[in-house]
N, C-alpha and C positions, 0 to 999 in steps of 0.2 A: 604675659604670666611671670616670665622670671620678673619682671620690675614691680608687681605687686607681691610676689613670696619675698624677695628679696631685701625691700623698700629702697630698688637702685636710686630713683629720683628723690626721691626723700633724703638719701645720704649724697645727694649732688654726685653719681656716679655713673658708669656707663658700662655694658659689658664688656667692650675693649679694656677697661681700665682693670676691670675685676679678672679679666681673663689675663693680662700682662703680671697684675699682681699677685695671681694664684700661682703661675709659673717662675715667676720670680722667687719666693716663698719656699717653692720648693729646691731651685736648684741652690738657694743658701742655706737649707737643712737638709739635704740629699746625703750629706757626709754623715750625717748619724748612722744611715742604715749601712755604712761599714765602720763606723766609730763603735757601736753600742757591742758589737758582735768581739770585736776586739777588747775591749773593757771587761766584759763579761768573762771571756772564754781565756784571758789572762788570769785568771782566779782560779781556785780548788776550794772545792765544800769540805763539809768536815771528814768525808768519806777519801777526799783526796781525788773526785771525780771531779773532769772538766768539760765544760758545755762545746755541742759542736760548731765552729763558724756559719758552717752552712745551715745549719738547722736556726740559730740565732739569727742571721741576715733574713730569712725568710720572716720568723716572728716579729723584728724589727718592723719591717716593709708592713707586713700585717695589720699588726697591731696600730700602726700610724697612719695607714690609710681609712681605717675604722673610724678611729679615733676623731680625725679631722674632717671626716664625712660627717660625722654625727656632730660636730661642732656646726658647721656647715648647714644642717639641717635646723637642729633643737635651738643652737644660738647665735647664728645669723650673724656669725663675727668673724672676721679676716685672720682668723688664728689657725696656726697649722700646728698638730701637736705630735709628741713621738717620744721614744723615749729620754727621760731627763738626766742630762749631765749634771753629777754631785748625787741624784738619787740612784742611777747604775753605779756606782763607786760605791755608795753604803751598799747595797746588795752585795757586791762583792767581795767587799774587803769587811765589814763590819756584821752581814749575817751568814753570807756563806763557811766562814771559818768554823760556825758553831751550831752550824745545820745543813741539811739537804740541799740542793738548789731548788728541790721542790718545795721545801719547808720556806725556805727564804721566798719564794714566789707566791707562797700562801699568805706571808706577812702584806706583800705587797699588793696583793687583793684586799686585804683587809684595810690597807692603807688609802684605796680607795673607795670601800663603800663607809670609813669612816669620816672622807671628805663629801660623802654624797649625804651623810647623815646633816654632817654641818650646814651643808648649802640648803636642805630640803627644809629643812628646820629655819631658817632664815639669818642662823647666827653667823657664818661665814660673811652674808652681805651684811648684817647690822656692824661685823667688825670692820671692814672695806670702808663703810660709809664714818666709822666712827674717826676714821684716819683724817686728820685735817689736810683742807686742797693742798696748803704748801706743802707738807710732805708728799703728797700725790704728786704736784709735780717735781719732787726734787726724785722721786723714785722714778720717773720718765728719764730726768737728767742725768740719774747713776747708772738707768742700766743704758743710755746712749754711751757713756763713759767706759762701761763693762762690754758692751758688745763691740765698740770700737777698739779695745784690748785685745778682745778674743782676737777678732779679724788680723791686728797687727802681729800676733805672738804665732795665729795660724798660718800667716805668710812667711812668718821669719824674718821678719822687720824688726821685730823686738824681741829678746830672748833672756836667757837668765845670765847676768855675767859672775866674772869668779871675785871679783871686787865691790863690785855691785849688787842690789836685789836684781834690776834689770839695765839691758846695755841696747843701743844700738846693731841689728845684726847678733850672729852666733859669733863673731869676732871682736864686738865693737867697732864695726864698720858692716858698710853694706855690701854684700858681695854674691856672686849666682848667679845663675838664668832666674832660678824661683823668683827671688828676690827684686829681678830686675822686670821681670814681667807683671807683679804686683804693682809695682810704682807705675807702669805703665797703664795697667789697667786701670789703676785709682784715678790717674790724671785723666783718662780719655773719658771715664766715668763722670768728675766733676766737671769736664769741659760740656760734656753732651748734659749733663744735668742743666746746667746754669744758663745754656740756649734753650732750654725746655724743649728737646730733644724728645719725644716720644717713645717708652720704653727704653730712655738712657739706659736704664740699670742693668736690663736684660740685654740690650746689645753690647754692652761692654765685657757681660759675664760672656757672653758668648763668643766674641772676638779674640778676647784673652785666653778663652779655654783653645780655642783652634789654635792659637799662637805658640801655645805650649804645649801642644801634641807634636804641632811641628818642630819646634825647638828640643823637645826630648827624644823626638827619631831621628835628629843629625848632630845631636851633643852628647857626649858620656856623661851624663847625669845621675848620680847615686840614686834611686828608688827613696831613699828616706829623707833627701834632700826637698822633696815635695810637700812633704806632711804624709797624711792617712792618704791621699790618693795621689798616685803618680799618672799624668796623662800620658795613655797612650789609645790606641784604636783598639778596639776588645778584639779576641780573638772568635769569638762569637756574640751574636747577640740577643739570642736568647738560651735562659737556663731553666731547668724546670724546678720549682720552690718543693722546698723538704718541710714538710709540719708535723716534726717529731716530735716538738716542743711543745706544741699548741695544747693545751689542755693539762698540763704536767705539772700542777701546783697541789699542795698539800696543806689545807687551810690553817689548820692548828697545830700539826704537829712541831713546830720550832718551839711550840710552848713545851711541850714533853721534853724534846732533844735538848733544848739549851737551857733549860728552864726558864721559869714565867717573869724573873728582873731581866734577864739578858734579853729576851724575847721582847718586850716591853720597851726597854730603851730601843731597840731596834724600831718597833713601830712608831713611837713616840717621835725619832729622831725622821723618819720619813715623814710621817704625817706634818709636822714642823713644818720640814725643807718642803715638802712638795706644796702646802700650805701658802708659802709666803711667799714661794718663788712663783708660784701662780698668780698669785693677786700682786704680787710688785709687776709682771709681765703684762697681766689683763692692764693696769692702771697705767702702765707706762707706753704700752702700744696703742692702748683706745685711745689716749691723751692725743699722742702723735697723729692717729687718724682722725680726730676731731670730734670722738663720739662721746667726750665727757659733756653733760649738761653743765648748766652754769651752778647747780649745787653741786658740781663734782660729783657725779654719779653717773655710771655706764647704765646705757639701756640695756632691758634683759638679763641684767647682772644676775640673776636668779639661776635660770637657765646656762648662761655661761659656765657657772660654778657647778653648778651640777654636771655638767656636761665633763668638763675637769677631772671630776670624782669618777664617773664612769670611765674615764681615759686611762685614770688608775687601774681600774680591776683588770679593764682589756689588758693592758701592759702585763699584768701579772699572772693573767690566766693564757697569757700566749707567752711566759716565760721571757719574756723582751724587757723587763722591771718596768718600772710606774712610767705609763705616758703624761705629759704635762703640759701645758700649752709652750711652744717655743718661742724665746726672744728673738727668732731672726725673723719672725712673722713681721716684726719691723720692716726688712726690706720690701717686703709684697706692698705693706703700707705706704714706703717712699715712694712705692711706682703705681700709687692709685688705689692699692684695694680698701675698700672700707665695709664689705658685707660679707654674707657666707657663702656669695656665688665666687670669691676668690678663694676659697677653703673648699669648695667641689671641685675644683680646677687640681688644688694641692693635692688633696685626697686622693681623686682619680690618679695621678701622676703617680703616687705614692704607692697606690695598688696595682700601676702597669709596672712598676719595678720588680713586683712578684715574678714574673716573667722575663723580664731585660734587665736583671741585675747586674750583667757588666757595665751596662751603659751607667751605673751610679758610679764608677770608678772613672768615669772620663775628665769631669771638673775638679782641678785640684784647687787648694785652697789661693792658691796665687792668683785665680781665677774669681772665686767667690767672695773673698776675703772683702776685697775694694767696697764690695757693696755695704758688709758691714761698717766700715769705718765711715763713710758717707753719710749712712744714715744715723751713724751714732752722733755726727756733725750735725744733723738736722734735728734731733732729738735732745741735744744740747741747746735749741733754741729755747724750750720750755723754763730755762732758768731766768727767762725775763719776768716768769709769773712769782718768783721767789723773792717774796719781802726782805730783801737783803739788810736793811734799814732797821728790822727789829729782830735783836739778838735773840729772844725766846723762840723764834721759827727759824732765824739764820743759822743757829748752829746745829739744831737738830736736822735740817735740811744738808747741813754740809757734813754731816757724818754720815747720813746715809749715801749721799753721791760718793762721799771720799772711799767707803769700804768696801760699795760694792765690786769697783775693778779691783782696789785692792788686797780684798782676801778672796775675791774671783768667786764673789756667792753675792746673788741678789737679797737670801734670806737676812745675811749677817749684816748688810745697810739698811733693811727694812727695821730689823731689830734694835740697831744703836741708835735710828733714829724715832722710833718709838719711847724706848726707855729714858734718851735724855731729854724729850719732849714733853715727857711725864714729870722729869724730876725738876726740871726747868718752872713748871706752871705751881708744882707743887713747893716749892721753897720759895717761890711769889706770894702763894698765898691764895694763887687764882684755882682754888680748886673746882669752882662751877664751869672752867674751860677745859676742867678733863672728863670726856666722855667715861661711865662706869668701866665700860668695857675694852678701854687704854688700862685701865688699872691692871684687869685678867693680861690682859696681851701682855703687858710690861713685865709681870711675875714669870709667865709664859716664858718669856724670852730670856728673862733671869737665868729660868732652870736651863732654858736651851745653852746658853752661853755657858754656864757651870756643869755641864752634864757630865764629862768625865767626874768632876770633884763627886757629885752625887751619886756617880756609878761606885765611886769606890767606897764611898760613905757606907752605902746598902750592904755589899757584900764581903 
């Protein structure tokens, strides 16, 4: 029954690989259950109110579990979904200062609704299919570099420098137990992976997490040195969920409170970031999983995109910010995930954290980050499919790849690549090679990059 429903044989996978992949994705993205509440609770709305950490933790886990299980059953894709980083920052620091939290979450619900309309009408699929295949491979490579940088930064291996934008470690040198354990975990993961050890990524995360707990109990290490999660044996395994924020949203109140222009700019930013972040992630992770066909298209793409829109609405209605496909799903794909069965496992574990939220704080970045670095390296292999001897494609592909890690945004990379590809083809007079939708997408991205100037112009 599982084979028929999830097409396990057709995608060359097994139940065991899907379970391992789903568990790995969960461990790679579980940090969001702690990080999202920190980001949202760190801001105040227009009335000065703050959201509760306890309520946000429950909302984040609940929305992620529901969204991921929907992706499993409807989209049959190995994607975990949760509150999107970047999207939650828009809610906290662009929307909340001008409206109440309920009104800001109402805009998130509207963002999800717009995404659904774009998906159901087929427009979102048309846009994704209009992206040249070479740029799709470049998106995969760029995401690989992006998630690798996320892993390196989260682990403290790379940090902001005083004289340089980034440097090795916090002081220009590697120092401290967290970084040491990250290096150990990464090397262990690489060795196990190249030796084709089953569950190599999962084993490495578990071993490093246990070592981190032991080291943290024996050595005097400041909690902040570990990042968001300090490894320690939780005082209790079970905690009661607090559903106080679920359903606390005001759909159109933000337009009245902040004004139509301000609310529209926030909504536009949410839609554009959510649209193209998810698009880039879906293409990149699907490419790594071998799910893109010879035409460069993802199977059941319409369903996947619709679920992504529904997830945005789920996140807003639970006051957890917009949910979207998580790039950390690539870690599960690296462990063998190919179908929605992996997402069933990930979604179920996210649901379990509603009762066992203390366990979400067991795995530190030093243990989970190596998976992002290794998977980033594996995704770089897609660069062989980019025709680097063709400047028409090589230049936009390079900008797509480079700007994702350099600007910490998938959307920025996709936007730069699309604009430059369209510009190059037009400059060479090859208008027939530019799908009409790319003209529209390029104009939208130009507006996106110039959004601050446009906002000042019309205010």
